[in-house]
C-alpha positions in Angstrom: 16.9 -24.9 -11.0 14.0 -25.5 -8.6 15.3 -26.4 -5.1 13.4 -28.7 -2.7 12.7 -26.7 0.5 10.9 -28.9 3.0 8.1 -31.4 3.5 5.1 -30.3 5.5 3.3 -32.3 8.1 0.7 -33.3 5.6 3.2 -34.7 3.2 3.3 -31.8 0.7 6.7 -31.0 -0.8 7.6 -27.3 -1.2 10.0 -26.0 -3.8 11.7 -22.7 -4.1 12.8 -21.0 -7.3 16.0 -18.9 -7.1 16.0 -15.1 -6.4 16.8 -14.3 -10.1 13.6 -16.0 -11.1 11.7 -14.2 -8.4 12.6 -10.9 -10.0 11.8 -12.4 -13.4 8.3 -13.2 -12.2 8.8 -17.0 -12.1 8.8 -17.6 -8.4 6.2 -20.2 -7.7 6.3 -22.4 -4.7 4.8 -25.8 -5.4 3.3 -28.4 -3.1 1.6 -31.5 -4.2 -0.2 -34.5 -2.7 -3.4 -36.5 -2.7 -6.8 -35.7 -1.3 -10.0 -37.6 -0.8 -12.0 -35.0 -2.6 -13.7 -36.5 -5.7 -14.7 -34.7 -8.8 -13.6 -34.0 -12.4 -13.0 -30.2 -11.7 -11.8 -29.6 -8.2 -12.2 -26.2 -6.5 -10.3 -25.2 -3.5 -9.2 -22.1 -1.5 -5.5 -21.6 -0.7 -4.4 -20.5 2.7 -3.0 -17.0 3.0 0.8 -16.8 3.0 2.7 -13.9 4.6 6.4 -14.0 3.6 9.1 -13.1 6.1 11.4 -10.2 5.4 14.1 -12.6 4.1 11.5 -14.2 1.7 10.2 -10.9 0.4 12.0 -8.7 -2.1 14.2 -6.8 0.3 12.9 -3.3 1.2 15.1 -0.2 1.4 14.8 0.4 5.1 15.9 4.1 4.7 12.5 4.8 3.1 10.7 3.8 6.2 12.6 5.3 9.1 12.5 8.9 10.3 16.1 10.2 10.0 17.9 12.0 12.9 17.6 15.3 11.2 13.8 15.2 11.3 12.7 18.6 12.7 9.9 19.4 15.1 8.1 22.8 14.9 5.9 24.4 17.6 2.4 25.3 16.2 2.4 28.6 18.1 -1.0 30.0 18.9 -0.1 32.0 22.0 -0.7 35.5 20.7 -4.1 34.6 19.2 -5.1 32.7 22.4 -4.2 35.6 24.6 -6.8 37.7 22.7 -9.7 35.4 23.7 -12.3 36.1 26.4 -12.7 33.5 29.2 -15.9 32.3 27.5 -14.1 31.9 24.2 -11.3 30.1 25.9 -13.6 27.6 27.6 -15.5 27.0 24.3 -12.1 26.4 22.6 -10.9 24.1 25.4 -13.9 21.7 25.3 -14.0 21.4 21.6 -10.2 20.8 21.7 -10.8 18.0 24.2 -13.5 16.5 21.9 -11.0 16.7 19.0 -8.2 15.1 20.9 -10.3 12.2 22.1 -11.8 11.8 18.6 -8.4 11.9 17.1 -7.5 8.7 18.9 -9.9 7.0 16.4 -7.3 7.5 13.7 -5.2 4.9 15.5 -7.9 2.4 14.9 -8.5 3.5 11.3 -4.8 3.4 10.3 -3.5 -0.2 11.0 -4.4 -3.2 13.1 -1.3 -2.7 15.3 -1.5 1.0 15.9 -3.8 0.9 19.0 -1.4 -1.6 20.6 1.6 0.5 19.9 -0.1 3.5 21.3 -1.0 1.6 24.5 2.6 0.6 24.8 3.8 4.2 24.5 1.2 5.5 26.9 1.9 3.0 29.6 5.7 3.5 29.2 5.7 7.3 29.7 2.9 7.4 32.2 5.1 5.4 34.5 8.3 7.3 34.0 9.6 10.6 32.8 11.5 10.8 29.5 14.8 11.8 31.1 14.5 9.0 33.7 13.9 6.4 31.0 17.0 7.7 29.2 19.2 7.2 32.2 17.8 3.7 32.7 18.4 2.8 29.1 21.9 4.2 29.0 22.7 2.1 32.1 21.8 -0.9 29.9 24.2 0.1 27.2 21.9 2.3 25.0 23.7 5.2 23.4 22.4 8.8 23.3 22.0 8.5 19.5 20.0 5.2 19.9 17.7 6.8 22.5 17.1 9.8 20.3 16.2 7.5 17.5 13.7 5.8 19.8 12.2 9.2 20.8 12.0 10.2 17.1 10.1 7.1 16.3 7.6 7.6 19.2 7.1 11.3 18.2 6.6 10.3 14.6 4.1 7.7 15.6 2.1 10.1 17.7 2.2 13.0 15.2 0.9 10.7 12.5 -1.6 9.0 14.7 -0.3 5.6 13.8 2.7 3.8 12.3 2.0 5.0 8.7 2.8 8.4 7.5 -0.3 10.7 7.2 1.4 12.3 4.1 2.4 9.4 1.9 0.9 6.4 3.6 4.2 4.5 3.9 5.1 2.7 7.0 7.2 4.2 9.8 9.6 1.8 11.6 12.2 2.5 14.3 15.6 3.7 13.2 17.4 1.4 15.6 17.7 -2.4 15.8 14.8 -4.4 17.3 16.9 -5.7 20.2 17.9 -2.1 21.1 14.3 -0.9 21.0 13.3 -3.8 23.2 16.1 -3.1 25.6 14.8 0.4 26.1 11.4 -0.9 26.9 12.6 -3.5 29.3 14.8 -1.0 31.2 11.7 1.0 32.1 9.6 0.9 35.3 6.7 -0.2 33.1 8.6 -3.3 31.8 6.3 -5.9 33.3 3.2 -4.1 32.4 4.2 -3.7 28.7 6.0 -6.9 28.1 2.9 -8.7 26.8 2.0 -5.7 24.6 5.4 -5.7 23.1 5.3 -9.4 22.3 2.0 -8.8 20.5 3.0 -5.9 18.3 6.8 -6.2 18.0 6.8 -8.2 14.8 4.4 -5.7 13.1 6.4 -2.7 14.4 9.4 -3.8 12.3 7.8 -5.8 9.6 8.4 -4.7 6.0 6.8 -7.6 4.1 5.2 -6.3 1.0 1.7 -5.9 2.2 2.7 -4.0 5.3 4.9 -1.4 3.7 2.1 1.0 2.8 -1.6 1.5 3.2 -3.9 0.0 0.6 -6.4 -2.7 -0.3 -6.3 -5.9 -2.3 -7.4 -6.2 -5.9 -8.6 -9.4 -7.6 -7.4 -10.1 -11.1 -8.6 -13.1 -13.2 -5.6 -15.1 -14.3 -4.6 -18.2 -16.2 -1.3 -19.5 -14.8 0.9 -22.2 -16.2 2.9 -24.0 -13.6 5.6 -26.5 -14.3 5.5 -29.6 -12.3 9.2 -30.3 -11.4 9.6 -33.6 -9.5 6.4 -35.4 -10.2 6.3 -39.1 -9.7 3.0 -39.1 -11.5 2.7 -39.8 -15.2 -1.1 -39.6 -15.2 -3.0 -37.1 -12.9 -6.6 -38.0 -12.2 -9.0 -37.1 -9.5 -8.7 -37.1 -6.6 -5.7 -34.7 -6.9 -5.0 -31.0 -6.2 -2.1 -28.6 -5.7 -1.4 -26.0 -3.1 0.8 -23.2 -4.3 1.6 -19.6 -3.6 3.4 -16.9 -5.4 6.3 -15.0 -3.8 5.9 -12.0 -6.2 5.1 -8.8 -4.5 1.5 -8.2 -3.3 0.1 -11.6 -4.3 -0.6 -13.3 -1.0 -3.5 -15.6 -1.7 -5.0 -17.4 -4.6 -8.7 -18.3 -4.5 -11.1 -20.4 -6.4 -8.5 -22.4 -8.4 -9.6 -25.1 -10.7 -7.4 -28.0 -11.8 -8.3 -29.6 -15.1 -7.2 -33.3 -14.8 -5.7 -34.8 -17.9 -2.5 -36.6 -19.0 0.8 -35.0 -18.0 4.4 -36.2 -18.0 7.3 -35.1 -15.9 8.1 -31.3 -16.1 5.0 -30.5 -18.2 2.7 -27.6 -17.5 -0.4 -27.6 -15.4 -2.9 -24.8 -16.1 -4.5 -23.1 -13.1 -7.4 -20.7 -13.7 -8.8 -18.5 -11.0 -8.5 -15.2 -9.2 -5.5 -13.8 -7.5 -5.8 -11.5 -4.6 -3.2 -8.8 -5.3 -2.4 -7.1 -2.0 -1.6 -3.4 -2.2 -1.1 -2.7 1.4 -2.7 -2.6 4.8 -5.8 -0.9 6.0 -8.2 -1.2 9.0 -11.1 0.5 7.2 -11.7 -3.1 6.0 -11.2 -6.4 7.6 -8.1 -8.4 6.4 -10.1 -10.6 4.0 -11.6 -7.7 2.0 -10.5 -6.4 -1.4 -11.6 -3.8 -3.9 -14.4 -6.0 -5.1 -15.8 -6.1 -1.6 -15.5 -2.4 -1.4 -17.5 -2.0 -4.6 -20.1 -4.4 -3.5 -20.5 -2.5 -0.2 -20.8 0.8 -2.0 -23.5 -0.6 -4.3 -25.4 -1.8 -1.2 -25.0 1.5 0.6 -26.0 3.6 -2.4 -29.2 1.4 -2.8 -30.1 2.2 0.9 -29.0 5.8 0.8 -26.3 5.3 3.5 -23.3 7.6 3.5 -20.0 5.7 3.9 -18.2 8.6 5.6 -18.4 7.2 9.1 -18.3 3.5 8.3 -16.0 0.5 8.2 -16.5 -2.8 6.5 -16.0 -6.3 8.0 -16.5 -9.5 6.1 -17.3 -12.9 7.5 -19.0 -16.1 6.2 -22.4 -17.4 7.0 -22.7 -20.8 5.4 -22.0 -20.4 1.7 -22.6 -16.7 1.6 -20.4 -13.7 2.2 -21.7 -11.6 5.2 -20.7 -8.0 5.4 -21.0 -5.8 8.5 -21.3 -2.1 7.8 -20.4 -0.6 11.1 -21.3 3.1 11.8 -19.3 5.2 14.2 -21.4 6.2 17.2 -21.6 6.2 21.0 -24.8 4.1 20.9 -24.6 0.4 20.1 -28.3 -0.3 20.2 -30.7 -0.9 17.3 -33.5 1.4 16.2 -33.9 4.0 13.6 -31.1 5.9 11.8 -32.3 9.6 11.8 -32.5 11.2 8.4 -32.6 7.8 6.5 -36.1 7.0 5.5 -35.7 3.2 5.2 -35.3 0.7 8.0 -31.5 0.4 7.9 -30.1 -1.1 11.1 -30.2 -4.9 10.9 -29.8 -7.6 8.3 -30.4 -7.3 4.6 -30.3 -9.9 1.8 -28.6 -8.3 -1.3 -27.4 -9.4 -4.7 -24.9 -6.9 -6.2 -24.5 -6.3 -9.9 -20.8 -6.3 -9.3 -20.6 -10.0 -8.7 -24.1 -11.4 -9.1 -23.6 -13.5 -6.0 -26.2 -13.2 -3.2 -24.8 -12.0 0.1 -25.9 -10.6 3.5 -25.4 -7.1 4.8 -25.7 -6.3 8.5 -25.8 -2.6 9.4 -24.7 -2.0 12.9 -23.6 1.0 15.0 -21.2 1.5 17.9 -17.9 1.6 16.2 -15.3 3.4 18.4 -18.2 3.8 20.9 -16.1 4.5 24.1 -14.2 7.3 22.3 -17.3 8.7 20.7 -18.8 9.0 24.2 -15.8 11.1 25.3 -16.3 13.3 22.2 -19.9 13.8 23.1 -19.1 14.6 26.8 -16.9 17.5 25.7 -19.1 18.8 23.0 -22.0 18.9 25.5 -19.8 21.0 27.8 -18.8 23.3 24.9 -22.5 24.1 24.2 -22.6 26.1 27.4 -19.9 28.5 26.1 -21.1 28.9 22.5 -21.2 32.5 21.2 -24.6 32.4 19.6 -27.7 30.2 18.9 -26.2 29.1 15.5 -23.2 27.6 17.3 -25.4 25.8 19.8 -27.6 24.3 17.0 -24.4 23.2 15.2 -23.0 21.5 18.3 -26.3 19.8 19.1 -26.6 18.3 15.7 -23.0 17.0 15.9 -23.9 15.5 19.3 -27.0 13.8 17.7 -24.9 12.5 14.8 -22.1 11.1 17.0 -24.7 9.5 19.3 -26.7 7.7 16.5 -24.2 7.4 13.6 -26.4 9.5 11.4 -24.6 11.4 8.6 -27.8 13.4 7.8 -27.6 14.8 11.3 -23.9 15.8 10.8 -25.0 17.5 7.5 -27.5 19.5 9.5 -24.7 20.5 11.8 -22.6 21.5 8.8 -25.4 23.7 7.5 -25.4 25.6 10.8 -21.6 25.8 10.6 -21.7 27.4 7.2 -24.2 30.0 8.5 -22.0 30.9 11.4 -20.2 33.7 9.7 -16.9 35.2 11.0 -16.6 33.5 14.4 -13.6 34.4 16.6 -13.1 30.7 17.4 -13.6 28.5 14.3 -14.1 24.7 14.6 -15.1 21.7 12.6 -15.3 18.0 13.7 -16.3 14.7 12.3 -15.3 12.0 9.7 -14.1 14.4 7.0 -11.4 13.5 4.5 -11.3 10.3 2.6 -7.7 10.4 1.4 -6.6 7.4 3.4 -9.4 5.0 2.5 -8.0 2.9 -0.3 -11.5 3.1 -2.0 -11.8 6.8 -1.4 -15.2 7.1 0.3 -14.6 6.6 4.1 -13.7 9.6 6.2 -10.9 9.9 8.7 -11.8 11.5 12.0 -10.5 15.0 12.5 -11.4 18.0 14.7 -9.8 21.4 14.8 -10.0 24.6 16.9 -8.5 27.8 15.6 -8.5 31.5 16.2 -9.0 34.1 13.5 -6.0 36.1 12.1 -7.7 39.3 11.1 -4.9 40.8 9.0 -4.5 37.9 6.7 -8.3 37.2 6.6 -8.8 40.6 5.1 -7.0 39.5 1.9 -9.0 36.3 1.6 -12.2 38.3 2.2 -11.3 40.5 -0.7 -10.6 37.4 -2.9 -14.2 36.3 -2.0 -15.5 39.7 -3.0 -13.8 39.4 -6.4 -14.7 35.7 -7.0 -17.7 36.3 -9.3 -15.4 38.4 -11.6 -12.7 35.7 -11.5 -14.8 32.6 -12.1 -15.5 33.5 -15.8 -11.8 33.4 -16.4 -11.8 29.7 -15.9 -11.5 27.7 -19.2 -14.9 26.0 -19.3 -18.3 27.2 -20.6 -20.6 29.1 -18.3 -23.1 26.2 -18.2 -20.5 24.1 -16.4 -20.3 26.6 -13.6 -22.6 26.8 -10.6 -25.8 28.7 -11.3 -25.0 31.1 -8.4 -21.8 31.6 -6.5 -22.5 31.1 -2.9 -20.2 33.5 -1.1 -18.3 31.6 1.6 -16.5 32.6 4.7 -12.7 32.6 4.0 -10.5 33.3 7.0 -6.9 32.8 8.0 -6.7 31.0 11.3 -4.0 30.1 13.8 -4.5 26.5 14.8 -4.9 25.9 18.5 -5.8 22.2 18.2 -5.8 19.8 15.3 -6.8 16.2 16.3 -6.2 13.8 13.4 -3.4 12.1 11.5 -2.0 15.2 9.8 -2.4 19.0 9.6 -3.1 20.7 6.3 -2.3 24.3 5.4 -5.8 25.0 4.1 -9.3 23.4 4.1 -12.4 23.7 2.0 -15.4 22.0 3.8 -17.9 20.5 4.2 -17.3 17.7 1.8 -20.9 17.0 1.2 -21.4 17.9 -2.4 -25.2 18.5 -2.2 -24.5 21.2 0.5 -21.5 22.6 -1.4 -23.5 22.9 -4.6 -26.7 24.4 -3.2 -26.0 26.0 0.1 -22.3 26.8 0.3 -19.1 26.0 2.1 -16.3 27.6 4.1 -12.6 28.1 3.3 -9.9 28.3 5.9 -6.2 29.0 5.6 -4.2 27.7 8.6 -1.6 30.5 8.8 0.6 29.2 11.7 0.8 25.8 9.9 2.0 27.4 6.8 4.7 29.4 8.6 5.9 26.6 10.8 5.7 23.7 8.4 6.1 24.8 4.8 9.2 27.0 4.8 12.1 24.9 3.4 15.6 25.5 4.5 17.2 23.7 1.6 15.8 23.6 -2.0 16.7 20.6 -4.1 16.7 20.4 -8.0 16.9 24.2 -8.7 19.9 26.3 -9.7 21.3 28.9 -7.4 19.4 31.8 -8.8 16.0 30.0 -8.6 16.8 28.8 -5.1 17.4 32.3 -3.9 14.1 33.6 -5.4 12.2 30.5 -4.2 13.3 30.9 -0.6 12.3 34.6 -0.7 8.8 34.0 -2.2 7.8 30.5 -1.3 5.4 31.6 1.6 3.8 34.6 -0.3 3.3 32.6 -3.5 1.9 29.7 -1.5 -0.6 32.0 0.1 -1.8 33.1 -3.3 -2.0 29.5 -4.6 -3.7 28.4 -1.4 -6.4 31.0 -1.6 -7.2 30.2 -5.3 -7.0 26.4 -4.7 -9.5 26.5 -1.8 -11.9 29.2 -2.9 -12.0 28.9 -6.7 -10.6 25.4 -7.1 -12.7 23.3 -4.7 -15.4 26.0 -4.8 -16.0 26.0 -8.5 -17.8 23.8 -11.1 -21.3 22.3 -11.4 -22.6 18.8 -11.2 -25.1 17.8 -13.8 -27.8 15.8 -12.1 -30.9 13.9 -13.1 -33.5 14.1 -10.3 -35.6 11.2 -9.2 -38.7 12.9 -10.8 -37.0 12.9 -14.2 -36.0 16.6 -14.3 -32.5 17.9 -14.8 -30.6 20.7 -13.2 -29.4 21.9 -16.6 -31.0 22.5 -20.0 -30.7 19.3 -22.0 -31.5 21.0 -25.3 -28.9 23.7 -25.2 -26.0 22.6 -23.1 -23.2 21.0 -25.2 -20.2 18.9 -24.1 -17.2 21.1 -25.2 -15.1 17.9 -25.7 -17.5 16.4 -28.2 -19.6 19.4 -29.3 -22.6 17.2 -28.8 -25.5 17.4 -26.3 -25.1 16.0 -22.9 -25.8 12.2 -22.8 -24.8 11.3 -19.3 -24.9 12.8 -15.8 -25.3 11.9 -12.1 -28.4 10.3 -10.7 -29.7 11.9 -7.6 -28.3 9.4 -5.2 -24.8 9.4 -6.8 -22.0 11.5 -5.5 -18.6 12.5 -6.7 -16.8 10.1 -4.3 -19.1 7.1 -5.1 -18.7 7.6 -8.9 -14.9 8.3 -9.1 -14.0 6.4 -5.8 -10.3 5.5 -5.9 -9.2 8.5 -7.9 -11.7 11.0 -6.6 -9.5 12.7 -4.0 -6.4 13.1 -6.2 -8.4 14.1 -9.3 -10.1 16.9 -7.3 -6.9 18.1 -5.8 -5.4 18.2 -9.3 -8.3 20.3 -10.6 -7.9 22.7 -7.7 -4.2 23.0 -8.2 -4.7 23.7 -11.9 -7.2 26.5 -11.0 -4.5 28.0 -8.7 -1.7 28.2 -11.3 -4.2 29.2 -14.0 -5.7 32.1 -12.1 -2.5 33.3 -10.5 -1.8 34.8 -13.9 -4.5 37.4 -13.2 -3.2 40.8 -12.3 -6.4 41.4 -10.3 -5.7 38.4 -8.1 -2.1 39.4 -7.5 -3.2 43.0 -6.5 -5.4 41.5 -3.8 -2.3 40.0 -2.2 -0.2 43.2 -2.7 1.8 42.2 -5.8 2.2 44.4 -8.8 4.8 44.9 -11.6 8.0 42.9 -11.2 7.0 41.5 -7.8 3.8 40.1 -9.4 5.9 38.5 -12.2 8.2 36.9 -9.7 5.2 35.5 -7.7 3.8 34.0 -10.9 7.2 32.5 -11.7 7.7 30.9 -8.3 4.1 29.7 -8.2 4.6 27.8 -11.5 8.1 26.7 -10.5 6.8 25.4 -7.2 4.2 23.3 -9.0 6.6 21.9 -11.4 9.1 21.0 -8.7 6.4 19.4 -6.6 5.7 17.1 -9.5 9.3 16.0 -9.4 9.3 15.6 -5.6 6.1 13.6 -6.0 8.1 10.6 -7.2 8.9 9.8 -3.5 5.2 9.0 -3.1 4.9 6.5 -6.0 5.4 2.8 -5.4 6.7 1.0 -8.5 6.1 -2.4 -7.0 2.3 -1.8 -6.9 2.2 1.0 -9.6 0.2 3.0 -7.1 0.3 6.5 -5.7 0.3 6.9 -1.9 -0.5 10.6 -1.7 -3.4 12.3 -3.6 -1.9 15.8 -3.7 1.5 14.6 -4.9 -0.1 12.4 -7.6 -1.9 15.6 -8.7 1.3 17.6 -8.9 3.0 14.9 -11.0 0.1 14.9 -13.5 0.5 18.7 -13.8 4.2 18.3 -14.4 3.4 15.8 -17.1 1.1 18.3 -18.8 3.7 21.0 -18.6 6.3 18.7 -20.2 3.8 17.6 -22.9 3.3 21.2 -23.8 7.0 21.1 -24.9 8.5 24.2 -26.6 11.0 24.4 -23.7 8.5 25.4 -21.1 9.9 22.9 -18.6 13.2 20.9 -18.8 14.5 18.2 -16.5 18.1 17.2 -16.7 20.1 14.5 -14.9 23.2 16.1 -13.5 26.0 15.5 -11.0 25.7 17.4 -7.7 28.5 19.2 -5.8 28.8 16.0 -3.6 29.6 14.0 -6.7 26.3 12.1 -6.6 23.5 12.0 -9.2 21.3 15.1 -9.1 18.5 16.7 -11.1 18.1 20.2 -12.5 14.6 21.5 -13.2 14.2 24.6 -15.3 11.1 26.6 -16.1 11.2 29.1 -19.0 9.6 32.2 -17.5 8.9 33.7 -20.9 6.7 30.8 -21.9 4.4 30.5 -18.9 1.6 32.6 -20.5 2.1 31.6 -24.2 2.7 27.9 -23.7 1.9 26.9 -20.1 -1.5 28.7 -19.7 -3.2 27.1 -22.8 -1.8 23.6 -21.9 -3.0 23.8 -18.3 -6.3 25.4 -19.5 -7.1 22.5 -21.9 -6.3 20.0 -19.2 -8.3 21.8 -16.6 -11.3 22.1 -18.9 -11.3 18.3 -19.4 -11.0 17.7 -15.7 -14.0 19.9 -15.1 -16.2 18.5 -17.9 -15.6 14.9 -16.9 -16.3 15.7 -13.3 -19.5 17.7 -14.1 -20.9 14.8 -16.2 -19.8 12.0 -14.0 -17.9 10.6 -17.0 -15.8 8.1 -15.0 -14.5 6.3 -18.1 -13.1 9.4 -19.8 -11.9 11.0 -16.6 -10.1 7.9 -15.3 -8.5 7.1 -18.7 -7.0 10.6 -18.9 -6.0 10.8 -15.3 -4.4 7.3 -15.4 -2.4 8.4 -18.4 -0.9 11.4 -16.8 -0.4 9.5 -13.5 1.7 6.8 -15.2 5.4 6.8 -14.1 7.6 5.1 -16.6 11.0 5.1 -18.4 9.6 4.8 -21.9 10.8 8.2 -22.9 12.5 11.3 -21.5 12.9 12.3 -18.7 12.8 8.7 -17.5 10.9 9.3 -14.3 11.3 5.8 -12.9 15.1 6.3 -13.0 14.9 9.8 -11.6 12.9 8.5 -8.7 16.0 6.9 -7.1 17.7 10.3 -7.1 14.6 12.0 -5.6 14.6 9.4 -2.8 18.3 9.8 -2.1 17.9 13.6 -1.7 14.5 13.7 0.0 14.0 15.8 3.1 11.9 14.7 6.1 8.7 16.5 6.8 8.4 18.5 10.0 6.5 17.2 12.9 4.2 19.6 14.9 4.1 19.9 18.6 0.8 21.5 19.7 -0.3 23.3 22.9 -2.6 21.8 25.5 -5.3 23.7 27.4 -6.1 23.3 31.0 -9.1 24.7 32.9 -8.1 26.9 35.9 -11.2 28.1 37.7 -13.2 30.3 35.3 -10.6 30.5 32.7 -8.2 28.3 30.7 -4.4 28.1 30.8 -2.4 27.5 27.6 0.6 25.1 28.0 3.5 25.1 25.6 6.3 22.5 24.9 9.8 22.4 23.5 10.0 21.9 19.7 11.7 18.6 20.1 10.7 14.9 19.9 10.7 14.8 23.7 8.5 17.9 23.9 6.0 16.4 21.4 5.8 13.2 23.4 5.4 15.1 26.7 2.5 17.1 25.1 0.7 13.8 24.3 1.3 12.3 27.8 -0.2 15.4 29.5 -3.0 15.5 27.0 -4.4 12.1 28.2 -3.4 11.8 31.8 -6.2 9.4 32.8 -5.3 5.7 33.0 -9.0 5.0 32.0 -8.2 6.0 28.4 -5.9 3.1 28.2 -8.7 0.7 29.3 -11.0 2.1 26.7 -8.4 1.8 23.9 -7.6 -1.8 25.0 -11.3 -2.7 24.9 -11.7 -1.3 21.4 -8.5 -3.0 20.2 -9.7 -6.4 21.5 -12.9 -5.9 19.5 -10.7 -5.4 16.3 -8.4 -8.4 16.6 -10.7 -11.2 15.2 -10.8 -9.4 11.9 -7.0 -8.9 11.4 -3.9 -11.1 11.2 -1.2 -10.3 13.7 
């Protein structure tokens, strides 16, 4: 039964359908009334509707809070730092400062409210010590447990550079009631100063409406919807007449371009609406609120036509008359016009454009100056670092970064990256810029990151030997030689202890730069972040394995991970060829002899010169590539030559192989935490990759992997995963090899259709057959363990040298490190200025 809800100021009557019908997909709110618009077919745009928490399908709050047992680990770099000279310490310090200031950009890239929450935190703890605030809060009735929950939220926000998890993209909300959170804030010395900020962000801090539960971007889908008219007093509907309506189903928050076809209707008959729904798949601030995936595709088409890289851009959409107007905003300290170095065409300014994607003329405006105040601070510190560079190559590298961050030119950053590749074996290793595109829902825009690390010589020796053996190992991969690079470009591969990592999250290993033309023709570098691996990746408790496997897993998880990491970064991301047709009509492969191994026919498609991996595969590019690299890891870890490099022979080598494959299979099961059934979307590229690999292992059958639902010692539902050690080589290797070959072939050819079809198939989480992954997901969520947060050192100049400061491995210690990192009140002014510039493009 449809219940009358209320009557609006304009006379429209709203109706609500019961919750049971919501879940059944029948939940349409209806409003009807007259309008003076004439016409036989009446178009209109519906206002956007954001449901409250009570109106949305209720969220499981436990998925969005950081539990009390969340651990904090110190990213210890003391020993490595002590070994540096004063010059090296000063070099490391100033690039660290540039990385920290640049890392604040991630707040702006993550969500519309993150800059405001950061300002609130900064002002709060700048005015008062953590212990003093606790005493003031407890005097107002706050318990120690509630205050600790408050600190855990603040630490989680800071360590993720925003209120969405850097690993998983789901929202983080406080694990205490809103009124308690507010009471802590209002008991502080900064209460008056932060009251306005809190009022502005408080709703978004706690909101779990569908669109705000995770990061993402809208998607349009053409629909024809039948809507029953319940209490119509009309027996004949003629123009002028139209309906406002909205759907309460998840992620559908706006309907656009709806057409009503007037005809005869009687009470309770159906009206057909045809148009486009905007299906909301989350929040992002890489794009203004009114953008969706179609807009992202249109922008990519424009940028490709102008040879503009999207790495350091964001997209903002407005209207000019009847036309959509897109602003492509480049990150730079300069906000003025002029040329964009390295781009041949006149780019900055306004351009008329008609995309093939929609066929509708639109306007593009290319501007620069995004994050300008923060970019200026990055430049200031990079300029100081030049004075302490170890050699001319480092100076050239830094100067090109300075040029790029001044003008917004990615070609200049690529020049800096070329010098970086040539800087072999530095004691202090660094990289900085807009690097990884994991968190862009379209997969092409880079998040800012900068790191400074010191070489671990002992572990680096093993990776150097792996590089030395690479040319003998590459032929073991399961694709024809023609699909491998013409020449293996020997990279640097070092193990580093991280001193500073400015960004939203800290990986265990990196293969960069991400510019494919440089990687294909000039080379790359690999780094393993050793102290990250030791501090963050060792599990205390291992779910879903039997007692015997748990014991071996705990013993070998770090050694096996080092093997997989080395193979993943060097021979995973570092392998494979792109087939390219150049602008002059020539090809980088022999069209007459090279055959597609999946069809046994000659090559019929490839990349054009201005196309890239990211631009072709966009939304799946990151996860697909991580999956390919992971497959290379477990495929090549079967090589005795590889295992010898890391010191494993005989039974110990067999155990490392077993744990490496078991780790991958278990990761595929744990990955279910990062899948959202409501949107049928994955929130973390690496975990999606692991799930696909588990699916391939299960598809191989013959008892290679089994997953059984059990009852745990606590009497609750549990899962047991078993890997048959004896079948890894006979069953697992050929299955992974066939899958890996297809991944590489489709990537080499730019065959998006085949690649996406296959990857979507293995990414599908369903209950259609065993082991019923959708049902298992609830068990995985019940038994998930929180990821560690990292507290990092700060560096402070003392005369002609640099002092290293350490902090307690606690939430309070992490917060203190951030407060001391940005002591100047001026940084708050700069962040406020940038946030105010954002607000017109987002709904608060």
